[in-house]
N, C-alpha and C positions, 0 to 999 in steps of 0.2 A: 276127704283125703287131699283133693287138690289145693284146698285152702291151707291145709297143714304144710303141704310142699312149698306153697308160696310164701308163707310165714317163715318157714326154715330157711328158704333161699334168701329172704330179705335179711334175716339175722346174720347170715354168713357174709351177706354183700356189704354189711355196714360194720367194719372192724372198729374197734374202740381207738380213740386217739393214741393210747400207748401202743396198740397193735401196729399203728402206722408209722410209728418211730423206727428210724434205722440209724442207730448210733455209728454205723460204719461211714455214713456220709461225712466226707471231709478227712477221712483218715489216709487217703491217697493224695498225690499232688501235694499242694501246699496249704491245704485246709487246716492242718495242724490240730485236728480234734483227736480225742481219745475214745476208744470204743467200750471202756470198762464200766464198772458199776458205781453209781452214786446216787445219792438222794437229792431232791431239789435244794440247791444251795448248800450241798453238803460239805463239811469239813474234809471228808475223806472222798478221794476219787481213786478207787482201787481198780488198776488197769495194767494191762501187760505192757512191758517195755521190750521193744524189739532189738534195740541196740543203744546202750549208753556208753559205748567205748569211744565214740568220737570225742575230740576236744573242742573247746569253745572256738567259734568262727568256722568250724566245720560241721556243726550240728544242726544246722537251720531245718533240715528235713526231719529231724527227730525232736522238735521242740515239745511235742506232746508225748514223747517216749516210744509211741507206736507209729510204725509206718506200714501201710497195707502191703506194700511191695516187697517187704522183707521176708526171708524164709524161715527165720528162727525167732524164738521168744526167750529173752535173757531171764526174765523173771517178773514178779508182779509187785509193784510198788504202790504206795498209798496216796500220793499226792501228784496232781498234774493240772496244768493250765489246759483250757479249752481254746484253741485257736490262736494263741499268742504268736507274736512275731519275733520274740526273744524268749528265753526260757530259763528254768532252774527246776528244783523240786525233784521228783522221783525218789521220795525218802522211803526208808525201810523196805528194801527189795527182799522178797520172800520166793524161794524156788524149791519145789519138791524134787527129791531124787529118790529112786528105787534101786535096790539091791545092795550088794556088799561094798562097792566102791563109791566113795563120796568125794566129789571133786569141789574144790574151794574157789576156782576161778571160772569165769564164764566161758572161756575158750573162744576159738575162731569159728564164726558163723559158717565158713566154708569147709570146715573139717568136723563133721558129726562125731560125737563122743569126745571131743578135745577138752570139754568143760561142762559146767552145769546148765548151759543153755541147751534149748531143744527145738528140733524141727517141728513144724506144725503146718496144716493146710486149712484154707478157708472153708473147705467142705465139711470140716468137723469143728467149726467154730459159730457161735450164735451170740447175738448182742440185742438185748432189749433194755428199756429203761430200768435200772437198778439190778441187771443181771447180765453176766457175761460167762461163757463157757468155751473151753477149746480142749482138744485132746493133744497132749505133749507126745509126739511120736517116740522120741528117744526116752524110753523108760515106761511108755505105756500108761501115763497117768492122765486121768480125766479131771481137769481143773475147772471149778466153778467159783465165781466170785458174786457177792452181793454187798451192799452197804446200807448202813443207817446214816444218820446225820453226822455222828462222830466215830462211828464204828464201821470197819470193814470185816467181812466174813468170808474166809476161804473154805472150799470143801474139795479135798483131794481123794480120789478113789484109785488106790493102787492095785496092780496086778496081784492075784492070789498067790500067797507065798512069798512075795517080795518084801524085803525090809524096807520100811517107810522112814524117811529122813527129811528134814527141811534145812535149807541153807538161809540164814538171815544175813544179808550182805550190807553193812553200813557204809561200805566204800562207795557203792553205786550211787550215782548222782547224774541228772540230766544237765547238759552243758557243762560237763566236768573239765577240771584242769588240775595240774598238780598243786597241791596245797589248799584245795578248796574245803576239805574237812579240817576244821580248826581243832575240834576235840569230840570224842564220842565215848559212850559207856554202855555196857551190858551188865544186867543183874538178873540173877535167878532168885526168886523169893521162896520162902518155905513151902507156900502153898502150890508151888509149880508155876506161878505167873512169871513170864519173862518181861522185864522193863528195860528201858534204855533211852537213850538221847544222843543227839548230835547237833553240833553247832557248825554252821558253814558260812563261808564269805563268797556267796554267789552274787546273783544279781541284786540281792538285797543283803547289805553287810550285817555280819553277826547274827543270822537267823538261827533260832533255836526251836528245836522240835523234840518232843518227848513221846514215847509210845509204851503200851502195855499189851501183853499177848497171852492168851490162854488158850488150851487145847482140850479137845474131847477125849483124848487118850492120854495117859501118863507118859512122862519121859522115862525112857529106858536108859539113857545116857546123853551127854552133852559135852561140847568143847566150846570155849570162848577163846578166839584166836586173835592176836594182833599181827597182822601181816607186814607191819612197818618195823623192820629190824633196827632202825635208827632211833625208835622210841622205846626204850626198856619199860617194862611193867614196874610201876612204883607203888601199887596199891590204889585204892580209891581216893580220888582227889576232886571229884566233881559233884554235881547235883545228882541225888538219887537216893537209894535206901541205906547204902553203907553197912553198919554193923550187922543188920539183920538179914542181909542177903547171903544165901547159901554159896553163891559164886558171884564174882564180879570181875569186870575187866575194863581197863580205860585205854584209850589210845586213838591213833588218827586213821587206822586202817583195820577196823574190827569186823569180824565175823563170828557167827553162831552156828554151830552144827548141832542140830537137835535130832535125836534118835528116838523112835517109837516101836521098833520091833516090827513083827508082822501083825497086820491088823485085820480084824474080821468085819469092820465097817468103815466107811470113808472118814477120813480125819478132818474135823473141822477146827479152823483156827480163827479165833475172835481177836481182832486188833483194834485198839482205840488210840486216838492221837490227843495231844494237848499241846498248846503252846506255853503253858505255864510250868509244869513239872510232872515228874513220873506219877506221883500221887494223883494229880489231876487226870492223867490218862486212865489210871485204874478206876477212878470215880466215874469218868465218861464210860468206861467199860460196863461198870455196874448200873449205869443210868439207862443203858439200852439192852435189857437182858433178851435172852432167848437164842436159840440156835439158827442155824443157816435159813431154814424154811420160814421160821418166824419172822426174822429180820427182811427176808425177801418179800414176804407178804405185806409187811408194814409199808416197805418203800414202794412196793407196787401200788398200794392204796394212795400213798402220797402223791406219786406221779399221776394217777388217775385224776385226782382232785386238781392238780396244777394244770395239767394239760386240758382239763375239762373247762378252762376258762374260754376256750374258743371251741365252737362247733362248726365243722366245715362240711360242706357237701361239694364234692369235686371228684373228677377221675382220679384213680389210684396214684399216678405218678406225682401229680402236683400235690394231692392230699399227703402223700408221704414226704415230699420235700418241705411242705409248710409245717407240719407237725414235728418234723425233726428239727426244723428251725426253731419252733417254739420251745422244744426240749433244750436245745443249745443255749437259748436265751435265759433259761431258768437254772443255769449252773453257777452264775456268779452275779454279784458279789457273794462269796461264800462265807459260811459261819466260821468265825475264829474264836469265839469265847467258849469256854468249857460249860458243862451243864449246871455248874454252880454260878456262872456268870463271869468268873475270872478270865481275864485275857492279858497277854503281853502286848503293850502299846508301842507307839513309835519311839518312846523314850527308853525302851528295853526294860521297863518296869512293869510290874503286875498290877492291874486295876480290876475293878469289878464293874460289869454292865448292870445297872439297876433299872429293871423294868423293860428291858429290851436285849436282843441278841447281837453282840457285836459282830460286824461283818468286816471282811478284808477283800483283797483281789479287786482293786478298783483300777481298771484300765481306761481312765476317764477321757483321754484324748479320743478313744474310739467310741466309748459308749455313751456319752452325753448326747449323741446325735439321735438315735433311734432306741438303743437298748433300755436305757433309763426311762424315757417316755412310755415305752411299751410296759415297763414294770408298774408304772402309775396307773395303767388301766387294769392290768391282769393280777397285780399284787400290790394294791395301793396301801393296805395297812402296813405291810411288811416295808414297803417303800419308806414310809415315814418313821414307823417305829424303830426299824433296824437300820436301813440304809442311811437315811439322813441323820439320825442320831449317832450313828457310827462315824460319820464324816466329821460332825461337830465335835465329838469325843476325841477324834484324832488329832483335830487342831489343839484341842485343850492340853494334850500331852505331847504335842509336837516340840522337839527342841527348837524349832525355827518358828513356831507360833503360827503356821499356816495350815490350810486344808491340804489333804493328800493330792498328790500329782498322778503317781502310778504307784500304788501301795499294794503290798501282799504280806501275809503272815504279820500284819501290823507294822511292817517296815517300809520306808520310803526308798524308792529307786531313783527318782529324779529323772525318769524316763518320759520322753515326749515333751511338749510345750504346753503353754495356756494354764489357767487356773480354772479347770472345767468342772470342779466340784461345784462351782457358783451356778452354772446353769441347771445342774442336777437338783440342787436345793431350790433354787428360784422356780423352776418348772413345777416341782411338787407344791410349793406354797401358792403359787398363782392359780393352781388347778383346785385350791381349796383343801388340800390335804394338810392336816395338822398332826398334833401328837409329838411336837418337838419345840424347843424354845426358839422362837422366830428371831428374837432380838440377838440371842447368842449366834444364831446362825448367820444373820446378816453382819454381825461383827466380824465373825471368822471370815466371811466373803471379802469384806473390805481389807481386813489384815492381809489376806492372800494377794489381793490386787494392789497392795501398797508395799510389799516386800521387795525393797530396792535391789537386794542382792541377787534376786532370781531373774534369770533370762532376759537381762536387759531392762527390767522394769523401771529401774531408776531413770535410765536415758528415756524410756517411754513416757514417763510422768513429767519429765522436763521439756521434752521436745513434741510430744504428740506422736512419735513413732520410734521404732527401735532402729539405730543406725548400723549399717552392715559392717563398718569398720570398727565397731565396738562389740558386736554381738553376731554369731552366726544364725543363719535362718531367720533373719531380720524381717523380711517381707511377710513371712508367715506368722511371726510372733505378733506383728503390729495388728493384722487383721483378726487374729484369734483373741488378742487381749480385748480389742474393741467390742467383739461380740460378747465376751464374758462381762465387760463392763455394762453393756446394755441390759443384761440380765439382772446384774446388781441394782441398776437403776429401776427396772421394773419392779423389783420386790420391794425396794425402799419406798418407792411412790406408793405402792399398794398398802404399805405399813404406816404411812404418814410421816416417814423420816425424810423430810424434804430436802434438807441440805445434802445428804448423801445422793439422793436421787438426781438433784441438779448437776452435782459434780460428776456423776458417772454418765449421765445423759450426754453431757459434753465430750466425755472420753469415748462414748459410743460411736461419735462420728470420726474418730481417729483413723478409720480405714481409708478415708479420703486422702490422708497424708502420705500413704503409700501407693496411691493410684495415679498412674501416668495417664492423664486424659488424652494427651496427644496420641498415644499408640493404643489406648484402651486396655492396659495392663496393670495389675498389682506388681510392684517392683521393690527392690531393695534400694534404700537411699543412704547416702553417706552422711557423715556429720555436717558436711558443708551444705546439705540440703539438695545436692545434685543426685539424680539417679545413677547408680553404678553401671558402668560399662566396662566390657562389652556385655550385651544382653541377647540371650537367646532363649526364647519362651518355651522351647522344647527340652532344655537341658535339665537333667536330673542327676545331681550330685550331692551326696550326703554332706551336711555341714556347710552348704553353700547358701544360697538366697532364701530357700524354700525347705520345708519339712516334708520329706518323703513325697515330693511332688515337683511341679514346675509352675510357670506362670499360667499355663492353660487351666490347670485346676484351681489355683489359688485366686486367680482373677474373678472368681465367682463367689468367694467366701466373705460375704457381708450379709448373712441370712436375715439380719434385722433391718436391712434397708436395701433390698433389691430394686425398689423403685428409684432410689437414689442413683444406683449403678446404671440402670437403664437409661436414665436421663444423660448420664455422663458418656454413655456409649452412643448416644444420639437418637434415641427413641426405640419403639417396639420393633420396627423392621430390622434395624441394625442389631439389636440384641438377639433376635431370632437368627439372623444370618451368622452372628458369631457363635451362637450355640451349635448351629448346624455344622459350622467350620470345625468345631471341636470334635463332634462325633464323626465327621465324615473325613477327618485328617488321614493322610497316608503316613502310616508309621513304618512302612516296610523298610525303609532305609535307615532307621533309628535303631540303635543298640541299647537297651535298657537291662541287659543281663547283669550288670554289676549292681544293680538296685534289687535287692531280694524281694521288697514288698510291692513292687511294680508288677502287677498281673492283671489279667482280665481286660486287656485294652479293647475299646471300641473307638478307633481314633485316639484322640488324646483324653477321652473319658476312660478312667482307670478304675473299674469297679472293684478290683481286688485290694483297693486301699481307700481309706474313709474320706479324704478330701473331695472326692467326686460324688459322694452318695446322694447329695441333694439336687445335683446339677439338673438331672432329667425333668425335675419338677419346676424348673425355673421358667419354662415356656409359659406357664400359667401366669406369671407376673408380667409377661409382654403380651398377654391377650391372645395366646395360641395354645390352649389346653390340649388341642388335637395333636400337637407335635409332641407334648409330654406323653400322650397315650402311645404315639408310635414308638418313641424312644423306650418306654417301659417295656412294651412288647419285645423289642430288640434285646434289652438287657436280661429280662427274665429267661427268654428262650436260650441265650448263650452263656449266662453265667451260673445257672443252678441246674443240677441234674440229680435225680434220686439214686446215687451210686457212690462208691467210695471216692472217686475223684470229682464229686459233684459241686465242689466249691472252688472257684477260680483263685481264690486268695485266702489268707488267714482269717478264720472267723472272728478273730479278736474279741474273745470273751462275750460273744453273742451279737455283736453289732452287725456283721454281715447277715446273721440269721434275722434279727429284728427288723432289718430293711425289708427282708423278703415277707416276713409276716405283715407288716403294715402295707406293703405294696399290693399283695394279693387281695388285701381287704378293700383297696381302692383309694387309700390316702395315706399321707406320710408327714411327720412332724418336721418341716423344713427349718423352722426357728423355734426350738424348744424355749418356752417362756412367753411365746405370743398367745398361747392357748387356742391356736388353730392347727388344723391338719389340712395340708394342701391336697386337693383331689387329683388322682391319676386315672386309674382305670381298674376295675376289679378283674381277677384272674380266676375266681371260683364262682360257682352258680349261686351259692348261698352260703353265708357265714353268719354266725351270731357271737358276739361278745357277751358272755355270761358275767355280768358285773357283780362284784361282791355285795352290792346293795340289794341284789335280787332282781334288778332290772335287767333287760336284754336289749342290746343294740344290734339289729339285724341288717345286714348287707345283702341285697338280692340283685343278681345280674340277669335280666331277662334277655333271652336270645343270644346269650354268650356262646361263641364258637370261635374257631381259629380265624375264620373269615370276618367275623363281626368283632373287630378289635377296637373299634372307636366308640365313645359315649355319645349316643344320640340325644339323651335326655336324662335328667336327673330329678328325682322327687325326694323330699324329706318328710316323712309322716304324712305322705299323700299330697303335699303341696309341692308345686314346681320349685326347684332350687336352681337359680341362675347365676350363683357365685361359685368360684372354684375352690371353696374350702368349707369345712364343717368346724364347728368350735368343740372344744372339750366338754363344755357344759351340755351341748346337744347330744354328744355321745353318752355321758353320764346319766342324762335324763331317760335313756332308754328310747327305743323307736325304730324306724325303718328307713334305711337309705337305699333307694331303689334306682338301679341303673337301667336304661334301655340301651342295649348295644346295637351297633349298626355297622355295616360294611363300609361305609363312606364317612369321612369325618364331618362333623357339625362344626364348621368354622365360626358360627356366630355364638355358640354356648359359652357363657362366662368370659366373653371377650371385652366387655365393657370395662372401663376403668374402675367403676364402683364395684365390680364383681371380683377384684383380684384380692389376693391375700394381704395380710398386714405388712407394711413397711413403715419404719419410724419417721420417715421424712414425708409421708403421705403419698398420694398418687400424683 
């Protein structure tokens, strides 16, 4: 009996990875995550919107539609970004209503009953991977959501005897503003399927989305309403069914009221999306059959497999944070092609993905750093077959002939800087991942790096730097272009395309042209060659010398050549002193409240934004890995918590989360394209990467405790490891990386110059 009790206790003490995920993490504060239902990389993100009534420039806190602090839910829409610093989407908002009175406007959140929105409380709200549920207090409706790859399924339990209605509001949109809806349509087909579309001019111009909706109970009545009196109904004039529709409506402010009478069972609503047309949405609906429970079970299995890529043994709080981080890292790039392979591309034309699934939602300025390198380990086949091929196809159909910069729904937004699709592709290729046309990929990378009309690239190619009097954010652009150039050179060299490799290796050193050796800063230069004055390394002003940062962060961005930087700074001791000065800087008298993305400050280290993410690991390059270990302890303790406000800044489509996943394992990809991971320190007792090849790479942290935060010794497969990095090949081969933790730093370990990570100019 005792053995049975012990076994039972052990089962209950070891929840599955899915059980450990809390989708609420990041929904408060400025994490900008959503709590709703989605499948891994799903096209549908079915989630509650607590407020879409704000207008652009006042919506930052509602970038994901849901904000934990809000008291009401406006409805459930089908598309959301996870952790973006800007936003759009919130498409096809559905809200149940009970009783005789049906309201067509959301109403005032401060006045219950003034519209179709409803109060809720977190005590009656749950969220798991692929499932969300909440009780809508006004009306007494229990709402449940689940999702497949291209399908979202709602289930609404209405109070006994209450008439059931749905509102479908095509006016509602995240980051809304007057005139955003260019055109929309609603159609009721003879079989009771409701289809529709809308075109918006939001963050991405001319974005088109189509949907199809079916119900578990027949309609008893309906009304399609155009709330825009300035646009009279002129009959069907857009894409859709047309003549065989029972009812149809076009306009810029459309709503559908759908009536079901009193129901004996909960109402299930199946909704599919398409970027192609309404028939594509219907086909996607047919491609994923089954009711709510079947779809939920299928998605639960998909999440169990995806999250099972890593096994973690650790106390519940850190385990919850890490598995939630892995969950957030597996949401994008999201599926954009239909079940039949068709998708709408950057040229707004319909194409077909042959042999792969087309992906979109590429926040590349953020995600090239850790998100995409993580996917090469936990999703290598899909990284090459889907992600890289989607990037190449996007360039093929781009009106500008270049790779995506920040793309979603197949459309380019031109947000942020760099041509960071290049390191994503190069990193995959250099790690031995194949399944794509490498020559076409390299040609696309070179084309992107040669597009003179983009971001001062013409000046950069002529001068070796971007001049600030010709282009804003010039200092950041110069160093980021140089890094991207290095990844192009690396891939070209590996492919034997020597001329390209030679040209881009030279360009990779251009970071030096924006480095002021006299002061030790990356700075903006004028066309004359002089550094711009006045100069304040603490200043953060959008559109100035730097991109979402200042000289403190950007003076460390040459991940391909940290050894070259350290020499210019005057050697190891001075580099360590400058790193310490960054983390220890007193910011109490500085005001960054005007800069939305600046959060999570530890001195001038800003973890809530990406330019700082590699900096704590740079002590390794100066022979002081023990200082990296100290700083990582400081960052993890202050920047990540297993609660709704547990992210200090935007998750940025998985980058903040991928940083944590790598860091708790004990290593991080400082320079994607180098095939090295820089060693920090582990934060879990034991973890295993379950590689798709069937091999396992196990990380063990002996004597790990809050007091033992330093690395005393490291072995790889039982042999002492005296360098401060592991290679990608060593991880993919499987094996064991074992740390012996200690209460005092080992200042000798990996301090020798030969033990340091890669730099292009050598040690």
